[in-house]
SEDRENDO-702237 format. One line per field, with one value per residue (C-alpha): residue in three letters; x, y, z; residue number from 1. Coordinates in Angstrom, 1 decimal, padded with zeros to 4 digits. Each point is the difference from the previous one (the first is absolute). Example, Ala and Ser with C-alpha at 12.3 -4.5 7.8 and 13.67 -1.06 7.14 Angstrom:
<atoms>
nuro	(ALA, SER)
east	(012.3, 001.4)
north	(-004.5, 003.4)
up	(007.8, -000.7)
gulo	(1, 2)
</atoms>
This chain:
<atoms>
nuro	(MET, SER, PRO, ASP, PRO, ASN, ALA, PHE, TRP, ILE, PRO, ASN, ALA, ASN, VAL, LEU, GLU, ASN, ALA, ALA, GLY, GLU, LEU, VAL, ILE, LYS, VAL, GLU, LEU, ALA, GLY, LEU, THR, LYS, GLU, ASP, VAL, GLU, VAL, THR, VAL, GLU, GLY, GLN, ARG, LEU, LYS, LEU, SER, GLY, GLN, ARG, PRO, ASP, PRO, ASP, GLY, GLU, GLY, ALA, LYS, TYR, LEU, LEU, LEU, GLU, MET, HIS, HIS, GLY, ARG, PHE, GLU, SER, PHE, VAL, GLU, VAL, PRO, GLU, ALA, PHE, ASP, LEU, SER, ARG, ALA, GLN, ALA, ALA, TYR, GLN, ASN, GLY, VAL, LEU, ARG, ILE, VAL, ALA, PRO, ARG, ARG, SER, ARG, MET, SER)
east	(017.2, 000.4, -002.3, -002.8, 001.0, -003.5, -000.6, -000.1, 001.5, -001.5, 002.4, 000.1, -001.5, -001.0, -003.1, -000.3, -001.8, 002.6, 000.3, -000.8, -003.4, 002.1, -000.5, 003.4, 001.1, 002.8, 001.1, 003.6, 001.1, 003.5, 002.0, -002.4, 001.1, -003.3, -000.2, -001.0, -003.3, -003.1, -002.2, -004.0, -003.2, -003.3, -002.7, 001.4, 002.1, 003.7, 001.6, 003.5, 002.0, 003.4, 002.7, 002.3, 002.9, 001.3, 004.2, 000.5, -000.7, -002.3, 000.1, 000.7, -001.5, -001.0, 000.1, -001.7, -001.4, -001.0, 001.5, -002.6, 000.7, -002.2, -003.2, -001.6, -003.4, -001.3, -003.6, -000.8, -003.5, 000.1, -002.6, -001.8, 001.4, 003.2, 000.9, 001.9, 000.2, 002.2, 002.0, 003.9, 002.6, 003.5, 002.3, 003.1, 002.3, -002.5, -003.3, -002.7, -001.7, -003.4, -001.2, -004.3, -001.1, -003.6, -002.6, -000.9, -003.6, -001.3, 000.9)
north	(002.2, -004.1, -001.1, -002.0, -003.8, -001.2, 002.5, -000.9, 001.7, 000.5, -000.2, 002.2, -001.2, 000.8, -001.6, 000.6, -001.1, -000.6, 000.2, -003.2, 000.5, -002.4, 001.2, 000.8, 000.1, 001.3, -000.1, 001.6, -002.7, 001.2, -002.5, -002.9, -003.3, -001.5, -003.0, 003.1, 001.1, -001.9, 000.7, -001.0, -000.2, 000.3, 000.2, 003.3, 001.1, -000.3, 000.0, 000.6, -000.7, -000.6, 001.4, 001.9, 000.1, 003.1, 000.5, 001.8, -002.0, -000.2, 003.2, 002.1, 003.4, 001.4, 004.1, -000.2, -003.5, -000.1, -003.5, -002.2, -003.3, -002.5, -001.6, 001.1, -000.1, 001.1, -000.9, 000.9, -000.5, -001.0, 000.2, -002.5, 000.3, -001.5, -003.3, -000.7, -003.4, 000.3, 002.8, -000.1, 001.5, 000.6, 001.7, 002.1, 002.8, 000.0, 000.3, -002.4, 000.1, -001.8, -000.1, -001.4, -000.1, 000.8, -002.7, -001.1, 000.8, -003.4, -000.3)
up	(023.8, -001.0, -002.1, 001.6, -000.7, -000.2, -002.7, -003.7, -002.5, -003.8, -003.1, -002.6, -003.0, -003.8, -001.1, -004.3, -002.9, -003.1, -003.7, 000.4, 001.8, 002.8, 003.5, 001.6, 003.9, 001.0, 004.2, 000.8, 002.5, 000.7, 002.0, 000.0, -002.0, -002.0, 003.5, 001.5, -001.8, 000.1, -002.8, 000.4, -002.1, 001.7, -003.5, -001.5, 003.5, -000.1, 003.1, 000.7, 003.4, 001.4, 002.6, -000.7, 002.8, 001.8, -001.5, 002.9, 002.6, 003.1, 002.3, -002.6, 000.6, -003.2, -000.2, -003.9, -001.7, -003.3, -001.1, 002.2, 001.6, 001.4, -001.2, -002.9, -002.0, -002.8, -002.1, -003.6, -001.2, -003.4, -002.9, -001.2, -003.2, 000.7, 000.6, 003.4, -000.4, -003.0, 001.5, -000.2, 002.6, -000.1, 002.8, -001.0, 001.7, 002.5, -001.9, 000.1, -003.6, -000.8, -003.4, -000.2, -003.4, -001.2, 000.3, -003.4, -001.1, 000.1, 004.0)
gulo	(1, 2, 3, 4, 5, 6, 7, 8, 9, 10, 11, 12, 13, 14, 15, 16, 17, 18, 19, 20, 21, 22, 23, 24, 25, 26, 27, 28, 29, 30, 31, 32, 33, 34, 35, 36, 37, 38, 39, 40, 41, 42, 43, 44, 45, 46, 47, 48, 49, 50, 51, 52, 53, 54, 55, 56, 57, 58, 59, 60, 61, 62, 63, 64, 65, 66, 67, 68, 69, 70, 71, 72, 73, 74, 75, 76, 77, 78, 79, 80, 81, 82, 83, 84, 85, 86, 87, 88, 89, 90, 91, 92, 93, 94, 95, 96, 97, 98, 99, 100, 101, 102, 103, 104, 105, 106, 107)
</atoms>
C-alpha cells in the first residue's frame, strides 16, 4: 500500500528543560537540509514544516514504510515562561535543535 500523497507526516521530537533552565526542542529530520525546513513562531506556538523528497522515486510500492517522505508539519506549544523571540536554532546531522531562554522576571 503506497502512502497518501496528500497526507502530512509528523517528525519525531523531544521537548525538555535543560539544566540551565532553557527550553530545548530537538526534531529528527534526517535526509533534509536546513533549507528544506521552515520554522515560524505565532505567539507561543512554534510551527515546523517542510518536505522530504521520496528517495526511491515516484511509483515505488512500499511493503513497509517507516521512513516517511512528503510534506511534514509539527506544532509545539511553548509555555509562557520561555521567550521564543530570543530562541536560537541549529541544524546538524539531521537534528534541528531550538533553544529558548526563560523570560526575565521583568518581561
